[in-house]
N, C-alpha and C positions, 0 to 999 in steps of 0.2 A: 438171356436174360435183358430184360429190359430196363432203360435207361429212364424211362418216363416216369414220374411221380404224380402220383392222385393228386388232384388241387384239394385244397382246404376247404369243405364246403363252409358255408356262412350258417352263423344260428338263424337268422331270417329265413333262408331257403328250407329248411327242415322243420316237418311236419308231424304231428303225433300219430302214427299210423304207418309213415314211411318204414320200408320192409328193406333190410339189408341183404346183398347178394349171398348166396350159402357161401361157406368156405368148407372143402373137402380135401379132407386129411387122411392120405393113405397111413395107417400104423403099421410102420414095419421095426422090424427087431432093432435096426439101426437106428433108429429115429427114437426109439424107446432107450436106448442105452446111452446116444450119443447126448441126447436131452438130459440126463440123469447125471451124467458125468460133467456139463457143460454147466449145470446148478448146484453143481458139487454135494449132490445127493447119491453116497454110495451104497446106500440100504440095496442089500443082496436082492432083493424082489426085483430090482430094474435092472439087472444084468445076468444073473445067474439063474437059470430056469430049474436046475437039479433043487438048489435051496427054495426057490419058490414055492416050487411044490411041495416040498417038505413042511412050508407053510403054509397049505392048504390052500394057494393058489394054482391055476391050472398051469400058468406060463409067468413068464415075466410080464409087468405093468409099466404104462406110461406114469409119473410122477406128477404130484399136483403143480408143480412149479412149471412143468411144460404146459400143462393142462391152461394155467393162468396166462402164460406165453400167448397161447394161441388165442386165448378170450380176447386179450389185447389186440392183437394182432389183426381180429376178425373186425373188431371196432373200428381202430385206426386205417385199416383199409379203406374202410366205407367212409370214416369221418374227414381224412387227412391229416397230414404230419402234423399241421399247427395245432390238432386238438390236445387238451390233457384231461387224462383219465384223473378222475378226481377219487374215485372210488369202485374197488371192484369187489362185486359180493356174489362169492360163488358156492355151490353146493356141490359134492361130489358124488355120484351115483356107481353105474354099473363100471366095472374097470375096462380100459381100453389096452386089450391084448394085441399081439402082433397077426398079421392078416386080416385084421379088420379094417372099418374106414370111419371115419369120425366126420360126420356134417354138422358144422355149426351154421345156425339160423336164428334170425332177430329181428326187432322191430322196434323203432323208437315208441316208449309206452309213457312218455310223461314230458313236458318243456316247462323250464322254469325263466319267463323273462325276467325275473330281477335279478338272479345269478348268471343269466346267461348260458345254463346247462340244460344237457337233454339227458334222460333214461332211455338206457335200451336193455330190453329185456331177452334174453338169449337163451337157446335151448342147444347143448351138443349131442347128437346121437349118433350110436355105434349098434353092432346087430344087437347086442344085447338089450338094449333100451337107451334110457338118459344117460349117459356118461357126466355131465356138466348140465346145471340150470343155473341162473342166476340173474342179476342186472347188474349194468354199470353207467356209473356218473360221468359224464362227459362236458367238461369246459369247453366251448368253443367259441371262437373269435367273432367279432360283430359281424 
């Protein structure tokens, strides 16, 4: 594991159109179950394949809190640790099932000089299509 910290980007160094590097997340059964438990989401569809199937799903699937966490990580891995997420506005689509891979991609779509914020539009895709789409408003240091 690296001990290096990504330096925080300055507001002035960011341009509308900047592309964030993709974040590739292997969706494993362990990831789905452990992150559901970590977020205190004990719904059976996140840990019990038989009950998930009884409820109409082919398998267990990732919960929204995990997706939200990965969205935050995707953005802050690029902006750096001193950036503050001000608003996360996401919509879920295709579920993330074990054995798939989710790839988050995004770009800077707006920059507000007055507030020192940027907007990142993003999409997380898996083998079924768009798992998550949305926008994140980020306050950047000067």
